[in-house]
N, C-alpha and C positions, 0 to 999 in steps of 0.2 A: 453106829455107818463102820468103824474097824473091821465089825465079824466080816462084812460082804468083800474085801480085800486082800488081797495076798502082804500078810505079813513078812517079811525079807527081815528083822533084826529088831531085839529088843535090849532095855538095859535100863535096869532101877539105880539113878543115882542117890548113894547116901548124903547127908550132909556133911560138908568138907570135900565135896570127889566132882568130879565132871567125865565126860567122855567125848571122846573123838570120834567119829564115826562118819564113813563115805556114804552121801546120800547122790543117788547117779541123775541125770537128766531126766525130769518126768517122774520121779520118785516123790513121798510125800513123808515129810518129818512131822513128828507129832511129839508133842511134849504136854504130859499129863500132871495133875497135882493129886497125889497122892494124901498130902493133909491140908491141911487148911491154911494157903498163903504162903506159899514162897516163890519167889521171884527167882527167875532163871536169867542168867547172864549167857550171853552168844556169841561168839566168834566164827568164820566164815573165810575159808579158801578156796580157790580153784582147785582141783586136786589136782589138776597138771601145770598149774604154773602159781606155786603158795606167794608169789609176791602179789598176784591178784588177790584182794581180800576185801572184806566190807568195808563200808565208811560210812559210819555216822553222821558224818558234815552232807553228803552228797545225799545222803537221805532223808533228814535231815530239811535240808532247802528245797527237795521234791513235793517231801510228803506232810513238813509240818512234825511237829514234838510227840505226838503221839501217834506213829501209824499203827494202823489195822488192817480190816481184810479189804483186800483189793492192791493193796500197798506193797513196793518192791522192797527189800532189803539190795541196794546197788553195792556194787563194788566201787574202790577208790580209785581219784584221776592217777595217770592217763585212760584207764579202763574203763569205769563209768559205763557195765552193764549191771541187768538186773540178775541177781545172783539166789534167789528165792523168791517166790511171793508168798506173803500171806494168805490165806483160801480161807480159813475160818478161826472166826477169834471170838468167841461169845461174850468171854469178859470185856475187853477192849481198851485196858487201861495200859498200853504198855509207853517204856520213855526210851528216848534217845537225846537226853540233856545230861543226865549225871554219868561221867569216866567209871570205869571198872572199880572197884575197893579194893585197896592194895596192904601191903602190910607196912607201908610208910606211914597210910591213913591211920592207920590203928595207932602205931605208935605214937604220933605226933598230936592224932586229936584227945586219945584216950589212956594213954601210959602203956598200952599193949606190948611190948617185945614179939609177943608170940600171939599170932590170933589168925583163923584161916580167912581168906579173901580170894577173889575173885581173880587178882591177878596170876596169885601160886597156883591155885587150882586149873585155870587154862594155860600156864604153861607147863605143870605137869602132864596134863591130858595131850598137848600136841607134841608130848615128847617121844611118843610113842609112834611118831611120825616124821621124827630128827627136826623137830622146829624146835625153838629158843624162845626164854623168855622174852629176848628183843621181837619177838613175831608177833606176842601177841597184842589184839588193838583194841580201843574202846568198844564196848559191846553195847548189843540190841539188848535190853532188859524187858524181858516177856513180865507184863502183871505191876511192874513197876510203878507207884500209884503221885504220880506227880503233878506238879503246878507250876506256875509262877504267879508271883504277886508282887508290886513294888520293884520290879527288877530282881528278883530271888527269886531260887528256885527253891521248893521246898517238897519234902516226901509224906504223902499222908498215908494211910493205915490201908495194906494190900486188900483187894475185893476179891479174888479169887476164893472157891472153895473145894472142898476134894471133890475133883471128878470135873473141873474145869480143866481147859485144854488150848492149845493152838495149832493151827497146823499151816503147813508151806511146803509149797512144791518147789522143786528144784530146778531153774533157768537153766543150770549148766550142770556138769559133774563138781560136786563141792565136799568139802571136807567140814561136818557140820561140827560144831565143839559149842553143848551146851555145857552148862554147871550150876550147881546148886549155890545162890549165891551166900557170900559168907558173914550177913550181915546181920545179926542174932542183938545188937545191944541198940538197934535204932527199928522205926517203924517197917524199914524197908521190906521185911519178912514179917510181921508182926511181931518183933522179939522172940523168936522161936526158930528154927532151921527143922524144916522138913523134907524127907525124899523125894523126888521127881520121876516119874515114868519117860522114857523115851523110845520110841517107836520108828521103824521104818516103813513102808509102806509102798508097793506097787503101784504109779497111781493110775486111776481109773479112764477110760475112754473117754469119760466124760468131762472129767477133770481137768486131761491134755486139752480137749478141745477148747473148753474155756478157759484154761487160765496159762497156758504154754504159750510163749511169746517164738517168734523165730529165731530159729540156732543163729543164724547169719547174723553180722553186727549190721544194725538199720543205718549208722552216722558216723560219714569219714572220721570224726574227733573220738570215737570209740577206737582208742589206739592199740594196740597189738604193739609185741618186741618186735615185731619185722617193721613197726616205722619210728624204733628208735634208734637214733645215731648207733649209742652205744647200747650193744647188747647183752654183755657179759654181765653176771652179779659180780659186786667186788668181793672179794674174800679178805684183804687185810681189812683191819678194823681202824688202822690208824690212815689220816685221811692225807695225801702230798698231791702237789699241785700237777696236772699235766703240760707239758712245757711246750706243748705243739699245738697247745688248743688254740682253736679261733672262733669267737660268738658268731653264734647264727641263730639270730634270735627270731623266732615268728612273727611275721608281720612289719618287721624293722626294716626302715626308717616307716614313722607313723607320717601319712602324707594328709594334709588338712585344705582343704579349700573355703574361700568364702562364697557364702549363698545370698544373696540379696533378695531381699525378702519386702514386697510393699504392703502398707499395712492402710486400710481407709481409717477413716476418725473412728466408726465405733470400737476399732481393732485397735485402736492408740489407745484409746480411753481402756480399753479392758486391760493392756500391758500395763498402766500406768495405776490400774485399781489392784495388779499380782506385786507390782514393784514392794521389796521386802520379802515378800512370801515365795515367789519364783526367781530372785537375783534381784541384782542392783542394775546392772544395764539392762537395754531393750535386748540385746543379742542374747542375755542370759536368759530374761524373763522368755522370749521366742522360743528357745531351744528348751528348758524345763516344758511348759505349755505345748512343745510338740512333742517329745518323747512320751510327755505323760498320756497324752491321746494314743500313742503309738502304741505304747508297752498295752494299754487296757484293750486296744482294737485288734493287734497282732500277735500278741507274744505268746509263746505255748506255756501252760503249766503254769506254777505259780507266780502270782505277780509282784510280792515284796513290796509293793512301791507305796509312800504315801507323797502325796504330791506337795510340794511347798514344804515349809518349819512345821 
């Protein structure tokens, strides 16, 4: 597919390196395996406002633990916008459970005071654009093969092979920052580090028509700096109290109302049958039952609800 598109730029990331590169709205980022089985960690920033950056938590909430084709990489609250969308992912074993590996992790767990690691690689890559180690955020981990069992996460052998790739279309102008994951002493990349090819293509008309979301924000609560009470980015590192501060919490104070609900004999029996599972009092049980139904019938996106205990 890449031969039919306009190549904008490309870069080979050797082990222990990463690359920060602009990807403009509608362009396609491609990361390709040059060896057999290399994890790629990934950060992303709004190219015009670096404080809007990729957020594993919102992405995990909306798309689960292993996002793949058709899923977005979302920016952090309060922006919460699609930054990029995965449009082709033949392997489909990505991870957003594990945070980036760090120098501390290798020192604490393995005793290595010096070791390549994703945080330091990402920090060095974004330094080209004036960003600092504090700006690195938890990563999207392409091809990292993970799971959960008995409430514990685990990492399995990486499944990608030479020539496997992932492609993402940019929903906004971003600074994309992939890196070769530094975990050579674990199964993250099958105990060996390999290079990765990074390419940026102009998106095709077909890709734009199929994948691009509207450029304007779709929801009031996808907030911008214009919505902030305090718009300036803090320069000083030490925190001091604003003596003129007056709390202005959203939707405060919360107002509640009692609602009378009449139950027939059948419904009373149903409430009694749910006692202990949906609550103890009649009010707790009816409230739990009503909202369980309402979530199932009307809530958009993933439900995340297990009714009862």
